[in-house]
VOPAGU-2260 file (C-alpha; in pm, 1 decimal, decimal comma):
REM VOPAGU-2260
SITE   aa  ch    i         X         Y         Z
SITE  MET   A    0       7,4      -2,3     -10,3
SITE  PRO   A    1     112,2     330,9     -67,3
SITE  ASP   A    2     235,1     536,1     220,2
SITE  LEU   A    3       9,2     762,7     414,8
SITE  GLN   A    4     -70,7    1146,9     280,8
SITE  ILE   A    5    -154,0    1416,7     515,8
SITE  ILE   A    6    -255,7    1694,2     351,6
SITE  GLY   A    7    -337,1    2027,2     467,7
SITE  ALA   A    8    -106,7    2308,6     548,5
SITE  PRO   A    9     152,9    2239,9     819,2
SITE  GLN   A   10     105,9    2556,7    1049,8
SITE  SER   A   11    -254,9    2408,8    1131,2
SITE  ASN   A   12    -267,3    2249,7    1517,7
SITE  PHE   A   13    -453,4    1986,5    1378,3
SITE  VAL   A   14    -219,6    1883,5    1090,5
SITE  TRP   A   15      92,5    1906,1    1312,6
SITE  ALA   A   16     -92,6    1670,8    1562,9
SITE  CYS   A   17    -136,5    1385,9    1294,7
SITE  ARG   A   18     283,1    1464,8    1186,9
SITE  ILE   A   19     344,1    1379,7    1543,3
SITE  ALA   A   20     142,0    1093,6    1601,7
SITE  CYS   A   21     263,8     931,2    1234,8
SITE  GLY   A   22     631,8     993,0    1429,4
SITE  GLU   A   23     507,3     836,2    1737,9
SITE  LYS   A   24     399,8     540,5    1551,2
SITE  ASN   A   25     716,8     518,5    1284,6
SITE  VAL   A   26     470,8     522,3    1044,8
SITE  PRO   A   27     583,9     680,0     673,5
SITE  TYR   A   28     373,1     959,6     536,7
SITE  GLU   A   29     397,5    1238,4     277,4
SITE  LEU   A   30     280,8    1585,3     398,3
SITE  VAL   A   31      43,3    1727,3     113,9
SITE  PRO   A   32      66,7    2122,3     193,8
SITE  VAL   A   33    -225,3    2260,7      77,4
SITE  PHE   A   34    -463,8    2510,1     248,2
SITE  PRO   A   35    -837,9    2465,9     300,1
SITE  HIS   A   36   -1110,5    2485,2      20,2
SITE  THR   A   37    -856,4    2342,4    -265,2
SITE  PRO   A   38    -899,2    2064,9    -479,2
SITE  GLU   A   39    -712,7    1811,8    -275,0
SITE  VAL   A   40    -913,5    1899,5      81,4
SITE  ASP   A   41   -1227,2    1945,2    -131,8
SITE  ALA   A   42   -1208,7    1575,1    -296,7
SITE  ILE   A   43   -1225,1    1452,4      66,1
SITE  HIS   A   44   -1361,0    1654,2     310,3
SITE  PRO   A   45   -1706,5    1757,8     247,7
SITE  PHE   A   46   -1683,2    2109,5     394,0
SITE  GLY   A   47   -1347,0    2206,8     293,2
SITE  LYS   A   48   -1132,5    2181,7     650,1
SITE  ILE   A   49    -767,9    2044,1     690,1
SITE  PRO   A   50    -622,9    1791,2     763,7
SITE  ALA   A   51    -753,5    1530,4     509,7
SITE  MET   A   52    -571,1    1183,0     497,2
SITE  ARG   A   53    -545,4     924,8     213,1
SITE  HIS   A   54    -401,7     592,5     283,8
SITE  GLY   A   55    -454,8     385,0     -44,6
SITE  ASP   A   56    -821,6     393,7    -141,8
SITE  LEU   A   57    -901,6     484,5     187,6
SITE  THR   A   58    -983,5     873,3     243,9
SITE  LEU   A   59   -1056,6    1040,4     608,4
SITE  CYS   A   60   -1113,3    1401,3     707,2
SITE  GLU   A   61   -1095,4    1532,9    1081,0
SITE  SER   A   62    -818,2    1510,0    1285,8
SITE  ARG   A   63    -968,4    1294,9    1557,0
SITE  ALA   A   64   -1068,3    1008,1    1282,8
SITE  ILE   A   65    -757,2    1053,5    1141,9
SITE  LEU   A   66    -548,7     985,8    1436,7
SITE  TYR   A   67    -753,3     715,4    1536,2
SITE  TYR   A   68    -660,3     536,5    1244,6
SITE  ILE   A   69    -297,3     593,5    1247,1
SITE  ASP   A   70    -263,5     474,9    1611,2
SITE  HIS   A   71    -506,2     180,6    1564,9
SITE  ALA   A   72    -379,1      72,6    1209,9
SITE  PHE   A   73      -5,1      50,6    1274,8
SITE  PRO   A   74     179,1    -133,9    1537,8
SITE  GLY   A   75     446,3      74,8    1807,9
SITE  ALA   A   76     294,0     204,6    2075,7
SITE  GLU   A   77     -59,0     282,7    2171,5
SITE  LEU   A   78     -99,0     630,0    2193,9
SITE  MET   A   79    -455,0     593,8    2293,1
SITE  PRO   A   80    -502,3     334,9    2590,7
SITE  ARG   A   81    -680,2     -13,3    2511,8
SITE  ASP   A   82    -880,2      30,5    2855,1
SITE  PRO   A   83   -1174,8     203,6    2866,3
SITE  ILE   A   84   -1118,2     406,5    3179,1
SITE  GLY   A   85    -770,9     553,6    2998,3
SITE  GLY   A   86    -935,9     541,6    2650,1
SITE  ALA   A   87   -1210,7     766,2    2786,7
SITE  GLN   A   88    -996,5     967,2    2970,4
SITE  VAL   A   89    -800,0    1026,8    2632,8
SITE  GLU   A   90   -1128,1    1116,8    2476,8
SITE  GLN   A   91   -1239,6    1385,9    2738,3
SITE  TRP   A   92    -883,3    1557,6    2693,7
SITE  ILE   A   93    -988,9    1540,0    2269,1
SITE  SER   A   94   -1283,3    1672,8    2367,1
SITE  LEU   A   95   -1208,6    1948,0    2583,0
SITE  HIS   A   96    -892,5    2065,9    2327,7
SITE  ASN   A   97   -1135,4    2057,4    2036,8
SITE  THR   A   98   -1481,5    2221,6    2217,4
SITE  ALA   A   99   -1343,7    2451,6    2459,2
SITE  ILE   A  100    -961,7    2520,6    2482,4
SITE  ASP   A  101    -887,5    2551,3    2100,8
SITE  PRO   A  102   -1203,0    2759,5    2038,8
SITE  LEU   A  103   -1043,4    3020,6    2319,6
SITE  LEU   A  104    -714,6    3022,4    2276,0
SITE  LEU   A  105    -650,1    2999,9    1875,9
SITE  ARG   A  106    -981,7    3091,1    1727,5
SITE  GLN   A  107   -1053,1    3374,8    1923,6
SITE  TYR   A  108    -712,4    3497,3    2104,7
SITE  GLY   A  109    -502,9    3409,3    1848,3
SITE  VAL   A  110    -678,4    3507,8    1552,3
SITE  GLY   A  111    -700,1    3877,6    1725,7
SITE  TYR   A  112    -305,0    3848,2    1665,4
SITE  ILE   A  113    -286,4    3685,1    1324,5
SITE  PHE   A  114    -581,6    3736,0    1109,8
SITE  PRO   A  115    -688,2    4067,9    1301,8
SITE  GLY   A  116    -944,1    4202,2    1021,8
SITE  THR   A  117    -836,1    4585,0    1097,8
SITE  PRO   A  118    -730,5    4823,0     847,1
SITE  ASP   A  119    -370,2    4864,1     915,8
SITE  GLY   A  120    -329,3    4478,2    1017,2
SITE  SER   A  121    -247,5    4567,1    1397,6
SITE  PRO   A  122    -367,1    4330,0    1631,7
SITE  ASN   A  123    -775,9    4308,3    1687,2
SITE  ARG   A  124    -738,8    4440,2    2057,4
SITE  THR   A  125   -1154,0    4376,6    2053,8
SITE  MET   A  126   -1131,3    4028,8    2027,9
SITE  ILE   A  127    -782,3    3966,2    2226,8
SITE  GLU   A  128    -937,6    4164,4    2547,8
SITE  ALA   A  129   -1292,2    3980,0    2528,5
SITE  ALA   A  130   -1073,4    3670,6    2556,0
SITE  LEU   A  131    -821,6    3702,8    2798,3
SITE  PRO   A  132   -1044,4    3708,0    3124,9
SITE  ASN   A  133   -1125,8    3336,6    3051,5
SITE  MET   A  134    -780,7    3247,5    2971,8
SITE  PRO   A  135    -607,8    3188,9    3320,8
SITE  THR   A  136    -899,2    2922,3    3370,8
SITE  HIS   A  137    -780,3    2724,5    3103,5
SITE  PHE   A  138    -401,0    2716,6    3187,6
SITE  ALA   A  139    -494,5    2634,9    3568,9
SITE  VAL   A  140    -673,3    2354,8    3468,0
SITE  LEU   A  141    -439,9    2249,5    3208,0
SITE  ASP   A  142    -182,6    2319,3    3462,7
SITE  GLY   A  143    -305,1    2060,8    3734,8
SITE  ALA   A  144    -404,3    1835,5    3476,4
SITE  VAL   A  145      -2,4    1764,7    3409,0
SITE  LYS   A  146     119,9    1799,3    3776,5
SITE  LYS   A  147      76,9    1440,4    3903,8
SITE  THR   A  148     250,0    1217,3    3612,5
SITE  GLY   A  149     376,1    1500,8    3361,7
SITE  TYR   A  150     108,4    1380,6    3116,4
SITE  LEU   A  151    -230,3    1463,6    3072,4
SITE  VAL   A  152    -359,0    1098,7    3100,1
SITE  GLY   A  153    -162,9     795,8    3240,2
SITE  ASN   A  154     256,3     802,9    3283,8
SITE  SER   A  155     302,9     839,3    2873,4
SITE  MET   A  156     241,3    1042,1    2592,8
SITE  THR   A  157    -105,7    1014,9    2447,2
SITE  LEU   A  158    -326,1    1159,2    2168,3
SITE  ALA   A  159    -424,8    1394,8    2453,2
SITE  ASP   A  160     -93,8    1510,6    2506,5
SITE  ILE   A  161      -5,7    1493,8    2110,3
SITE  ASN   A  162    -393,7    1715,3    2025,2
SITE  MET   A  163    -271,6    1950,7    2286,6
SITE  LEU   A  164      84,7    2016,1    2230,5
SITE  PRO   A  165      34,4    2268,7    1885,6
SITE  LEU   A  166    -189,5    2464,5    2037,4
SITE  ILE   A  167      21,4    2525,4    2320,8
SITE  TYR   A  168     328,4    2595,6    2095,9
SITE  TYR   A  169     106,1    2867,5    1949,9
SITE  MET   A  170      76,4    3002,3    2281,8
SITE  THR   A  171     422,6    3103,2    2316,7
SITE  LYS   A  172     422,8    3339,3    2050,4
SITE  PHE   A  173     187,6    3601,0    2186,9
SITE  PRO   A  174     263,2    3802,4    2489,8
SITE  GLU   A  175     -42,5    3751,2    2693,2
SITE  SER   A  176     -91,8    3386,9    2659,1
SITE  GLY   A  177     307,2    3350,5    2703,6
SITE  GLU   A  178     345,6    3502,4    3051,5
SITE  MET   A  179      39,5    3273,5    3166,7
SITE  LEU   A  180     228,9    2973,5    3063,5
SITE  GLY   A  181     531,1    3106,9    3265,5
SITE  ARG   A  182     319,7    3121,8    3567,2
SITE  SER   A  183     185,2    2745,9    3513,2
SITE  VAL   A  184     513,2    2558,5    3664,4
SITE  ASN   A  185     337,9    2215,1    3543,8
SITE  LEU   A  186     246,2    2301,2    3216,3
SITE  LYS   A  187     552,2    2494,1    3135,6
SITE  THR   A  188     727,1    2196,4    3200,1
SITE  TRP   A  189     541,5    1950,1    3023,1
SITE  PHE   A  190     558,8    2175,2    2729,9
SITE  ASP   A  191     961,3    2187,2    2753,5
SITE  ARG   A  192     939,9    1811,9    2788,8
SITE  MET   A  193     736,2    1761,0    2449,4
SITE  MET   A  194     917,3    2002,2    2265,2
SITE  GLN   A  195    1239,8    1789,5    2319,2
SITE  ARG   A  196    1088,7    1454,1    2132,2
SITE  LYS   A  197    1205,8    1413,2    1792,8
SITE  THR   A  198     872,7    1366,0    1669,5
SITE  VAL   A  199     767,2    1727,7    1776,3
SITE  ALA   A  200    1120,5    1881,6    1657,1
SITE  ASP   A  201    1112,3    1735,3    1327,7
SITE  THR   A  202     795,2    1893,9    1249,4
SITE  ILE   A  203     758,4    2224,9    1397,9
SITE  PRO   A  204     584,0    2403,5    1069,2
SITE  PRO   A  205     761,6    2638,7     860,8
SITE  PRO   A  206     704,9    3017,0     915,2
SITE  MET   A  207     355,4    3139,4     808,8
SITE  PRO   A  208     523,2    3423,5     536,0
SITE  ALA   A  209     737,3    3122,9     340,0
SITE  PHE   A  210     423,4    2928,5     307,0
SITE  LEU   A  211     209,3    3193,1     217,6
SITE  ALA   A  212     404,4    3256,8     -83,0
SITE  VAL   A  213     285,9    2959,9    -268,7
SITE  ARG   A  214     -78,2    3007,9    -158,2
SITE  PRO   A  215    -329,2    2944,5    -498,0
SITE  PRO   A  216    -386,5    3259,8    -633,3
SITE  GLU   A  217    -765,9    3208,6    -610,7
SITE  CYS   A  218    -663,1    3202,1    -188,8
SITE  PRO   A  219    -543,9    3536,1    -172,4
SITE  PRO   A  220    -330,1    3566,7     157,4
SITE  PRO   A  221    -493,8    3723,5     472,1
SITE  THR   A  222    -391,9    4070,5     623,0
SITE  LEU   A  223     -44,4    3977,1     836,9
SITE  PRO   A  224      55,0    4198,3    1101,7
SITE  SER   A  225     387,5    4272,4    1080,6
SITE  SER   A  226     489,9    4116,4    1433,8
SITE  SER   A  227     337,7    3795,9    1265,1
SITE  LEU   A  228     629,9    3735,9    1067,4
SITE  ASP   A  229     900,2    3552,4    1268,1
SITE  PHE   A  230     624,6    3254,4    1327,7
SITE  SER   A  231     339,5    3047,2    1228,8
SITE  PHE   A  232     -21,7    2985,1    1305,1
SITE  SER   A  233    -253,6    2759,1    1261,7
SITE  SER   A  234    -599,7    2906,0    1222,0
SITE  LEU   A  235    -615,1    2828,5     855,5
SITE  ALA   A  236    -962,4    2645,7     828,1
């Protein structure tokens, strides 16, 4: 069977999570670096979002389904505990990330910096200030979660950690969230340790401008503030 393809912009936190999972399972894969709503994505995802996946005749969309397939279809370390309690706890954290943590920290707060929609491209302080009051609770929850074992679930890396890591990486790129992470001692320790893994270091996304340079003509780039030019971001769906 041909190598698995991960389809989507490498700056997407969900694409990055799928790539880390492939590395942890030693699964050979090809990254197809395309944006949402491009033909490669639209052929698989009914709403044109990333990531998508192709493996021979099999196609999948949505990172949760792709992560499940990577973990269950290939040998190697189990990234989802097979016992019902551990598995349910991982599912719980993936759901919390996808429905509560990511929407606030990235889709609202982060977007306020990277895709601000302001006339001059400066950070959208209205969006940012609206998110800030709720953010300390999110950091406190995560800080407490990793305190006991150094992982979100159990005593080893799981899909819960893999799903959360790219989001926390992007939080280091903004002033307020960076300060919150610095005060979250357990979470910062977890993050620093995760970033030392080869599977993570080898897949850190390229800077946003370099990737935007190859954006198709029918997908014009967003206006980016000058402060964003030295790092990448994930909110590309």
